[in-house]
C-alpha positions as a Markdown table, in Angstrom:
| # | Residue | x | y | z |
|---|---|---|---|---|
| 1 | Met | -4.6 | -21.7 | -4.1 |
| 2 | Ala | -7.6 | -19.8 | -3.7 |
| 3 | Val | -7.4 | -15.6 | -3.2 |
| 4 | Asn | -8.8 | -14.3 | 0.3 |
| 5 | Lys | -11.1 | -11.9 | -0.4 |
| 6 | Leu | -11.0 | -9.5 | 2.7 |
| 7 | His | -12.9 | -6.5 | 3.9 |
| 8 | Val | -10.5 | -3.8 | 4.7 |
| 9 | Lys | -7.8 | -2.6 | 1.3 |
| 10 | Lys | -4.5 | -0.7 | 2.0 |
| 11 | Asp | -5.3 | 2.6 | 3.4 |
| 12 | Asp | -8.7 | 2.2 | 5.0 |
| 13 | Leu | -9.3 | 3.8 | 8.2 |
| 14 | Val | -10.0 | 1.0 | 10.8 |
| 15 | Met | -10.6 | 0.3 | 14.7 |
| 16 | Val | -9.2 | -2.3 | 16.9 |
| 17 | Ile | -12.5 | -4.3 | 18.1 |
| 18 | Ala | -10.1 | -7.2 | 20.2 |
| 19 | Gly | -6.4 | -7.3 | 21.9 |
| 20 | Lys | -4.5 | -4.5 | 23.6 |
| 21 | Asp | -5.1 | -1.6 | 21.4 |
| 22 | Lys | -8.8 | -2.3 | 21.6 |
| 23 | Gly | -10.8 | 1.1 | 20.6 |
| 24 | Lys | -7.6 | 2.9 | 18.6 |
| 25 | Thr | -7.8 | 4.1 | 15.1 |
| 26 | Gly | -5.3 | 3.8 | 12.5 |
| 27 | Lys | -4.8 | 3.5 | 8.7 |
| 28 | Val | -3.8 | 0.5 | 7.4 |
| 29 | Leu | -0.2 | 0.2 | 5.7 |
| 30 | Arg | -0.1 | -3.7 | 4.3 |
| 31 | Val | -2.6 | -6.3 | 4.1 |
| 32 | Ile | -1.5 | -9.6 | 3.9 |
| 33 | Pro | -3.7 | -12.1 | 2.8 |
| 34 | Asp | -2.5 | -15.2 | 2.7 |
| 35 | Gln | -2.0 | -15.1 | 6.6 |
| 36 | Gly | -5.0 | -13.0 | 7.2 |
| 37 | Arg | -3.4 | -9.7 | 8.9 |
| 38 | Val | -2.8 | -6.0 | 8.9 |
| 39 | Leu | -0.1 | -3.7 | 9.5 |
| 40 | Val | -1.9 | -0.6 | 11.0 |
| 41 | Glu | -0.6 | 2.5 | 11.6 |
| 42 | Asn | 1.1 | 3.3 | 15.4 |
| 43 | Leu | -0.5 | 0.4 | 16.5 |
| 44 | Asn | 0.3 | -3.6 | 18.0 |
| 45 | Ile | 3.9 | -2.1 | 18.4 |
| 46 | Val | 6.8 | -4.3 | 19.2 |
| 47 | Lys | 10.4 | -3.6 | 20.1 |
| 48 | Arg | 13.1 | -5.2 | 18.2 |
| 49 | His | 16.4 | -5.6 | 19.1 |
| 50 | Thr | 18.7 | -5.7 | 15.9 |
| 51 | Arg | 22.7 | -6.0 | 15.3 |
| 52 | Pro | 24.9 | -3.7 | 13.9 |
| 53 | Thr | 24.8 | -3.9 | 10.3 |
| 54 | Gln | 26.5 | -1.3 | 7.7 |
| 55 | Ala | 22.9 | 0.2 | 6.8 |
| 56 | Asn | 22.1 | 0.8 | 11.1 |
| 57 | Asn | 25.8 | 1.2 | 12.3 |
| 58 | Ala | 24.4 | 1.6 | 15.8 |
| 59 | Gly | 21.9 | -1.1 | 16.1 |
| 60 | Gly | 20.0 | -1.1 | 19.7 |
| 61 | Ile | 16.2 | -1.5 | 20.5 |
| 62 | Ile | 14.0 | -0.5 | 16.9 |
| 63 | Glu | 10.1 | 0.2 | 17.9 |
| 64 | Lys | 7.9 | -0.7 | 14.6 |
| 65 | Glu | 4.4 | -2.1 | 13.7 |
| 66 | Ala | 3.5 | -5.5 | 13.8 |
| 67 | Ala | 0.5 | -7.4 | 12.4 |
| 68 | Ile | -2.6 | -7.8 | 13.9 |
| 69 | Ala | -5.1 | -10.3 | 12.8 |
| 70 | Ile | -7.3 | -8.8 | 10.1 |
| 71 | Ser | -10.6 | -10.1 | 12.3 |
| 72 | Asn | -9.6 | -8.1 | 15.1 |
| 73 | Val | -10.2 | -4.8 | 12.7 |
| 74 | Gln | -13.3 | -3.1 | 11.4 |
| 75 | Leu | -14.1 | -0.6 | 8.6 |
| 76 | Leu | -14.6 | 2.8 | 10.6 |
| 77 | Cys | -17.3 | 4.5 | 8.4 |
| 78 | Lys | -17.1 | 8.3 | 7.3 |
| 79 | Ser | -20.7 | 8.7 | 7.4 |
| 80 | Cys | -21.9 | 7.4 | 10.8 |
| 81 | Asn | -18.3 | 7.3 | 12.2 |
| 82 | Lys | -18.8 | 3.9 | 13.8 |
| 83 | Pro | -17.1 | 0.9 | 13.1 |
| 84 | Ala | -18.9 | -1.1 | 11.0 |
| 85 | Arg | -19.2 | -4.2 | 9.0 |
| 86 | Thr | -19.2 | -3.7 | 5.2 |
| 87 | Gly | -21.3 | -5.7 | 1.9 |
| 88 | Ile | -20.8 | -6.1 | -1.8 |
| 89 | Arg | -23.3 | -4.1 | -3.8 |
| 90 | Val | -23.1 | -4.0 | -7.3 |
| 91 | Leu | -23.9 | -0.8 | -9.0 |
| 92 | Glu | -25.8 | 0.1 | -12.5 |
| 93 | Asp | -22.6 | 0.0 | -14.1 |
| 94 | Gly | -21.8 | -3.4 | -12.9 |
| 95 | Ser | -18.7 | -2.0 | -10.9 |
| 96 | Lys | -19.0 | -3.7 | -7.4 |
| 97 | Thr | -18.0 | -1.4 | -4.3 |
| 98 | Arg | -18.3 | -1.7 | -0.6 |
| 99 | Phe | -20.8 | 0.0 | 1.6 |
| 100 | Cys | -21.5 | 0.5 | 5.1 |
| 101 | Lys | -24.1 | -2.2 | 6.6 |
| 102 | Gln | -25.6 | 0.4 | 9.4 |
| 103 | Cys | -25.9 | 3.3 | 7.4 |
| 104 | Ser | -26.2 | 1.6 | 3.3 |
| 105 | Glu | -24.0 | 4.9 | 2.7 |
| 106 | Ile | -20.8 | 3.8 | 0.2 |
| 107 | Val | -17.8 | 3.4 | 1.5 |
| 108 | Asp | -14.8 | 2.8 | -1.3 |
| 109 | Lys | -13.8 | 6.3 | -2.8 |
């Protein structure tokens, strides 16, 4: 099975471009490549009803992040401060890096 190449990575700052949280920004907590989804910090909050267990005696309703389709988020460029498409550029030393297609600045650290 082939590995899907995705345009966002863990700890990237992204903006949601579609759905109920459109326009909000957050940090990527987890990328799920085989499902094409990402978990973004404090976005797409759902309520989960949990049964009392030994770990959680009270049980009750817990609010947590749910996964968002990766096509509904765009990477926030640090230099132009806008959500932007990214491309891949090969540097002189042969390493690959991502760049913003609007301002041509490198977005990887």
